[in-house]
C-alpha positions as MATLAB code, in Angstrom:
seq = 'MEALIGATYVSNDIETARQLVMRLIGPLLKDAGALGAGTDWKTSIQELAASRQMGTIYYAVEGTGPDHARTFTAVLNIGGKPYGNGSGHSKKEAEQEAAADAWRQLSPTLGASAAEDASPESSRSV';
ca = [
      32.982    3.669   -2.589;
      30.412    5.438   -0.427;
      28.073    2.452   -0.658;
      30.808    0.103    0.522;
      31.593    2.301    3.524;
      27.893    2.720    4.332;
      27.260   -1.019    4.097;
      30.215   -1.706    6.376;
      28.855    0.761    8.928;
      25.307   -0.649    8.799;
      26.477   -4.282    8.898;
      29.106   -3.750   11.601;
      29.805   -0.545   13.504;
      31.451    2.862   13.191;
      34.872    1.558   14.253;
      34.896   -1.138   11.553;
      33.855    1.459    8.957;
      36.605    3.832   10.184;
      39.206    1.072    9.876;
      38.052    0.362    6.327;
      38.298    4.031    5.368;
      41.747    4.348    6.892;
      42.950    1.200    5.125;
      41.665    2.352    1.730;
      42.116    6.121    1.916;
      44.828    6.559    4.551;
      47.789    5.887    2.235;
      46.469    8.417   -0.271;
      46.133   11.063    2.414;
      49.608   10.323    3.735;
      51.127   10.702    0.253;
      48.943   13.614   -0.911;
      51.800   16.105   -0.777;
      54.085   13.858   -2.778;
      51.460   12.915   -5.350;
      50.373   16.394   -6.344;
      46.887   16.691   -7.722;
      47.105   13.134   -9.017;
      44.036   13.439  -11.173;
      45.257   16.449  -13.131;
      48.954   16.521  -13.897;
      48.641   19.786  -15.824;
      47.431   21.571  -12.696;
      50.142   19.926  -10.591;
      52.924   21.025  -12.925;
      51.509   24.558  -13.144;
      51.492   24.822   -9.358;
      55.007   23.390   -9.099;
      56.414   25.676  -11.815;
      54.722   28.717  -10.273;
      56.012   27.927   -6.784;
      59.553   27.700   -8.198;
      59.085   30.732  -10.481;
      60.290   28.736  -13.480;
      58.485   30.705  -16.169;
      55.656   30.214  -18.620;
      54.354   26.749  -19.464;
      53.841   25.864  -23.116;
      52.869   22.557  -24.738;
      54.220   21.883  -28.239;
      51.760   19.355  -29.687;
      52.017   17.575  -33.022;
      49.589   15.100  -34.562;
      50.387   12.297  -36.970;
      48.386    9.675  -38.800;
      44.980    9.645  -40.448;
      42.064   11.479  -38.828;
      40.425    8.260  -37.629;
      43.628    6.998  -35.935;
      45.496   10.157  -34.989;
      48.378   10.054  -32.506;
      49.533   13.177  -30.723;
      52.893   13.877  -29.127;
      53.452   16.709  -26.684;
      56.548   18.344  -25.261;
      56.092   20.428  -22.113;
      58.286   23.531  -22.063;
      58.695   25.629  -18.940;
      60.477   28.928  -19.339;
      61.559   27.859  -22.831;
      63.208   24.626  -21.615;
      61.740   21.165  -22.416;
      60.882   19.096  -19.335;
      58.418   16.354  -20.272;
      57.212   14.262  -23.200;
      53.940   12.458  -23.733;
      51.798   10.837  -26.380;
      48.189    9.805  -26.741;
      45.142    9.559  -28.959;
      44.074   13.104  -28.054;
      45.903   16.377  -27.470;
      44.693   16.399  -23.879;
      46.007   12.882  -23.219;
      49.418   13.747  -24.710;
      49.611   16.952  -22.642;
      48.646   15.093  -19.446;
      51.397   12.515  -20.061;
      53.946   15.255  -20.738;
      52.917   17.060  -17.551;
      53.197   13.837  -15.511;
      56.643   13.174  -16.978;
      57.808   16.691  -16.163;
      56.321   16.563  -12.662;
      58.230   13.348  -11.900;
      61.477   14.920  -13.120;
      60.964   18.060  -11.047;
      59.840   16.309   -7.862;
      62.899   14.448   -6.569;
      61.203   13.650   -3.236;
      58.755   11.396   -5.066;
      59.812    7.783   -5.538;
      59.502    6.357   -9.032;
      57.024    3.682   -7.979;
      54.791    6.219   -6.226;
      54.734    8.353   -9.372;
      53.641    5.395  -11.474;
      50.973    4.464   -8.927;
      49.710    8.043   -8.987;
      48.635    8.040  -12.605;
      45.298    9.797  -13.127;
      43.608    6.544  -14.131;
      44.636    4.710  -10.938;
      43.725    7.708   -8.764;
      40.194    7.923  -10.137;
      39.320    4.364   -9.182;
      39.587    5.167   -5.461;
];
C-alpha cells in the first residue's frame, strides 16, 4: 500500500496522492467507530462488553473430528448468557467468528452489510 501511494506521489503530485489515500482509506476512517477493531473481534467484543458492564466473557470451545482435520465450534458467553457462535479449523478462528457474531448482535447501529465487509480478512488487505 505504501509503495502505491509513494509511486503516485512521485509520478504525479501530493494532491493526487492525497486523493488516492482518501479514496482508499477514507471510508474505513469514516466507519471506524461502527466497525470496531475490525482485525480483532475478540478485542472489540471485550471493549463493548466492558463499556456496557455486561459481565465476564467466556468461550466454550469444542473440537470434533480426527486430529489432522479437526473442526472447532465456539460459543461466546457474556455474563453467563450466550451471544455468538463460530466455527473454524482452529480454536482461535472459532473464537474470532463467535466474537464477530456477538459483536454484530450487540451493535445495532452497524448495518449487516458493513459487518460482513468488516471481517478480519477483508480488513487486513487494506
